[in-house]
N, C-alpha and C positions, 0 to 999 in steps of 0.2 A: 504493501499499500503507500509506501512511504516514500518506494522505487517510481511507482506511477505518480505521485504526486509530484516530485521534484521533475520529471520528465514535464509535466504540464507547465509547472512554474518557470523550468526553462524556456520553454518554447514560448510561453506568456512576455518574459524579459525579451527574448526575440522581437517578438514582435512589436514592444515599447520601444526598443531602443532603434528599431527600423521607422516607426511614425516619429520619434522623434529626431532622428536625423531628416526623413521626408519635410517636416515642419518647421526645418530651419532655413533662413534665407541664406545661404553661402555659396549659391555656384557663383564661381569664377571672383570671388571676394577676396581679391589681393592686393597688397600694397594700400591698407586702409590709413589712414591718419589716425594720430592717437585718441582723438575724440569718437570718431566713425567705430573703430574698434571697441571703446568700450560703451557704447549703445548697443553693438552687435550683443556683446560679453554679458551684459544686462538681460536681453532678449534670449540667449542661449540658456541662461541659468533658470529663467523663470518658466522656460518652456521643457527644460527638463525637471525641474521640480514638478511641475502639472502633470509630467508623464509619469514621474513615479508616486506620485501620493496617492493614488485609489490605489495600488498595491499595498503600500506601505500602509494605511489606514487598515485595510483590511487585515492586515497581520495585528496590528494594535488591537483590533475592536474582536479581540478572541470571543466565541461564544462557549455559554454553557460553564464558565468558571475557568475555563482552561486559560494558562498563559500566555501571552503572546511569545512566538514561536518563529525564529529564523531557521532556516534549513539549507546545509552545503551537502549535497549528494543524500547520501543516508542518515548523516549526521544531523542532529535538530540542538538548537541552542535556544531553552526557553528563559524566559527572563522576568523580572518584576521592576517596575518603577513608579516614582512619586515626585512630585513637585517640591522645591522650597523656593521660599522669598517671590519676589515681585518684579524681575528683571523683564524687560519689554521684549517682547517676540522678535527675534531675532538678533538675541544678543544674551540669550540663556547659556549658563555653563552646562556641560557633561560631565558626569562623574560615572565610572565603569569601576563598578567593586568586585572583585574577585574573591570565592569565598575558599576556606581551606576543604581539607579532607583529603583526597587523593587513591590511591589504591585499595578501596576500601568496599564496602556496599553500598548500594543504591541509597538505601533511607538512611545511612549515615550521613552521605554526600549530602544529601534533601536538608537533613538537620542543619548542616554546616552552611548550605545556601540560606536558611531561613535564619539565621542567626545573621547571614551578612546584611539583610535584608536594613537591620534596622543600626547595626554596628556604628555607622556614622552618619554623620547629620550635616550636610553643607550649608553654610549662611542662604547660597542660593544656588539654583541649578536642578536641572533633570539628574536623578539620583538612580541609578541602572545596576540593579545586582544580577546577573545572568547567574543560570546553572550550567557548567560547564556540563559539554558534549558526552564526555565518559569519565567513568570511574576508575580512573588508573592516575599513577603518580605525576604523568606529565599531562594530566587534565586539560590544561590551558596554555599549551603552546605547542601542540600538533598543527601540523601544517592547515587544515580547514578553518581553525578558528581565524585566522587573518582575513579572508573574504567575509567571514561573518561579522567581524568585529565594524570592518568598512560598511556593511550593509547597517548596522544598528545606527552606526555615526551618521550616515546619510540620512535612515529613518527619522532621528531626532532633529538633524535640520531642515528636514521638510517639514513633518508634520508637529512638532513641539517648539521651531524656532531658536535652537541650539546655535550659537555662533563658533564658526568651524576652528575658529582658533584659540577657543575658551574648552577643549576636549582634556578631561583628566583621566588618568589610569593611576589604579591602586589596586591591592591584593594581600591579604595575610594569610599567611603557612601556605599552603599551596597555590593559593591565591598568588601569594610573594613570589611563589618560583616562578608563576607565568609572567610577572612585572618583568623580572630579571631577564627572561626571554625577546618578550614582545616589547617591551621601550625600547632597546637598541634597535631591532631590524624593523621597527613602526615609528618610530620615532619622530618622522616627518608628520603624522596624525595628531599628536598630543603636544598641550602645550604645557605640561608636566607631569612627572611620576613618582607614585610612594611604594617602596619594597616593605611589606612588613612581616617580619618572621620567617622569610624564604630563604630557600638555599641557590647559589648563583650556577652551580653548576661549572661546565667550561665556556661559558659565555665572553665575549668579547664587551669590551666597554666602548670602544673608540667613537660608536656611532651616537654616543650622548653628547656630544658635542654642544649641539644646540639644544638639547632639552633638559631641563630643571630638575634634578633625580635628587630623591631620599633617601636614606637606607635606614630602616627602623628593626634593632633584634635586640631580645633580653640578653643579658651577661652572660647569665645559665642557661641559656638555653643551648644545650651541648650535644642534643641530638645530631646527627650526621653533622657535627662540628658546624652547625649554623653559625654561632656567635665567632667563632675564630674566622670562617670564610668571609662573612659580612663586614667584620673587621679590617679582613685583609684587602676587601673589594673597595672600602672608604679609603683605605692609603693607596690605593690604584686611582682613586678618583682625584686623591691630591693631588697625585705624581701629573695626572694629563693636567689636571686645571693649571700647576705650576709650570708647565712649558705649552700653555696655553691660556693665558690670565683672562682673555674674553670670552673663553667657553668653560664647558664642565660645570656650571652651577650645581653644585648639591649642598647637602648636608649628611652628616653620619651621627647617628645615635645609638651609640650600645648600651642600655640603659643598667644599671648596677641593681644587683639583685632582683633583676625579673629573669623570669622563664620564656617559656613559649608563650603564655598569656601576658601582655604588657601594661593592664589593666587599662586601658586606655590613652594613656598618655601616647599613644601613637598618634591620636585622633589630631596631636598638634600638627599632623601633616597639612592638613585641608584648608588652614588660613595660610599657612606657606604656600601652598599651590597654586591659590587664587590670585596672588598677586601676579602670577606670570602669564603672559599670554603667546600664543606659538608664533612665529614670525617662520612664513612659510618660504620665506626668500631668504634664506641666509647667506651671508658675504663669504662664506667659509663651509665646504660640507666634506666630512670624511664620512666613507661607506665602506663599512667592510660586510660581504656577506654571511650569513651565519648558516645555522643547521636548517632555516627554511629560507629558501632564495626568493628573492625579489627582483623584478626589472625596473623600478622606479623608487627613486628617493629623493626629495623634495622636487629641485627643478631639473634633476638629469636622469637619463633613462641608458640604459644598456643594453645590447643584444641578448634576447635570450638563450639563443643556442650555446653562449659563451660563459653563462653562471656556472660558477663553481663556488662552493665554499672557500673561505677566505680571500676571493679577490676584492681588489681594493680599488678604490676611486677618491683620488684629494686633490681639492677644487676650488679656486676662489676668484673672485670679481673683486678689482678696483678700478672704478669710473667703467671706463667699457671696454677694458681688457679682462679677459678671462683666463687664468694661469690652470692649467694642468698639471698639478705637481706630481700625479701618479695615475695611471690609468692602465689595469690590467685587461684591459680589451682592445680591439681592431678598432671599434670606433665608438663614439660617443653622441648622443642625443642631447641637445640642452634647447630646456622650453626656456623661452623669455618673455619679459613683460616690460615697461617703462619701469617698474618697480627695482628691477635686478640692472637692466643696464638703458639707455636712451636710445630706443630703438630709431630714432629719427637722426642719427649719427651711425656712421662705420662701426662694427662690433670685431673687434681682433682678439682672435683665441691663439694662445700660445703654450708651447709644451718644451720644458728643459731649453729654453732661449729661441726656439723655432716659431717662426708664423705659420700657424695652420689653418686660418683662416683669415681676412681683412675685408671685410666689406657690409655693404646694408643686408640686415636681415627683417624680410617685409612682413608684417601685418596680414592675419588671414583669417577670413571667418571660419572656413573649413579646419584650421588648425585647432580654433578655438572650440567648434564642435566635438573633433575626435577627443581632445584633452578631457573635455568635460566628460562626455560619456565613458572613457577609461576610466580617469580617477574618479569619478564621482564626487568632486570635493570642488565646490566654486573659486577656492583660492588656486584652485590647479588648473584653474580653466585658462590655458595660455594663447597670446594672441599669436607667436611667432615660435619657429623650429629650428633649429639648425643643428644638422649631422656633420660630425668632424669626423674623418680618417684621421686616428690617433699615431699613425706609423710612419705618414707621410707630411710633408712641409713643403713650404711654398717657395 
C-alpha cells in the first residue's frame, strides 16, 4: 500500500512540476536587467508556492487523528507541530527537534517522540517534532531523511509562513547524533544548530563554517564516550575558528555533574540560536562530502557522477572575482545573483592564480525557474548560472 501511495505521489509531483514550468513566462528570457530579474523571481516563487500549496495542505490536514506524514519511497516521517509567538506570516521561525531512542522498540521510540514534543519551547516560531522513520541507532541520518526534511521545510515556508533564513535544527541523544551528521551536510539549509547529548561518530566539521553550532553534553555522560568525544569536537571547533576567525561560530557546554539528562539546562540553546539568521550567500564556502552525498551546497553545484566521500570544494568571492582554492571535480557550477556579484559587470573566476573565466554572466528567467524547482528554497532561486571547467584556463 505504501509503495502504491508513493507511486501515485511521485506521479502527482511530476505533473505539478510540469504545470509549474508551463505556467512560467520563461521563453527566451535571457539578459534580463536587475529589476526585470527581481520581478520575474517574485513571479516564479509565487507560482512555485501555489503549485505546492494544495499538496502540502493535504498532508497537514491529516484525517481521523493521524499525524501529518511525509513519505520518501517506503519510508515515512510522521510529525507533530505547534506554533509559538506572533511573528508575521513570512517571517516565522522553524524549529526541527529530533527525539532520542534509537535501536530499540517502536514503543520506546514513540515514547521518546512524545517527550520531544514538549521538551523545548521557543519564544517564537513553528516547533516541529518529527518521528524518526526507523527504529535504528542511525534513525536520524540515513540518506532518505535529507529529502524528507527538505520537504518539511518547504511545507512550512508555503503553508505556515516560515522565513527560509530562520530554520533551526536540534536534537537530544539519538537526535543529537542526527544533528552531528545533518548539520554539516545540510548546513546550507539552517540558520543555527544545537546538539544535545549525542555522539559525533566520524563526521567532519569543516562544512560548519557558516552555521553557528552548539555542543551540549553532561560531563558524566560516559556511555559511548559521549562526554570525551563532545569535548574533543568542541576543541576541534576552537581550532577551526582560530584559523578562520570570521567563521565557525560555536559554543561548547560540558556540564559538570550532569549525566545523559541535563535537567533542561540545554534549553539555553534556543535563545542563542534565534539570534542568528542564515546567510544563503556566504563569501567563503568549505564543502566536504560526508557519508550521504549531495550535489548542491549554498550557491555551488558539482557533477553527480563525480561525487565521492571526502571530496572537497573551497571557494571564496571578493567583489567580482571568485577564487577556487580547491576543487576535486572536473567542473563546478556557480549559481549567481546580485548579492554574490554584480551581474552588470564582468565576473572573473580564478584557480591557483589562473583565470578560468572573465566575462558577463546573463540573468535568465529559465535559470530561476530551474533552480526554484530543483532547490525548493526561495533564497536559492538564482538568475544566473556559470559552469567552469576547473582543469582549463584562459
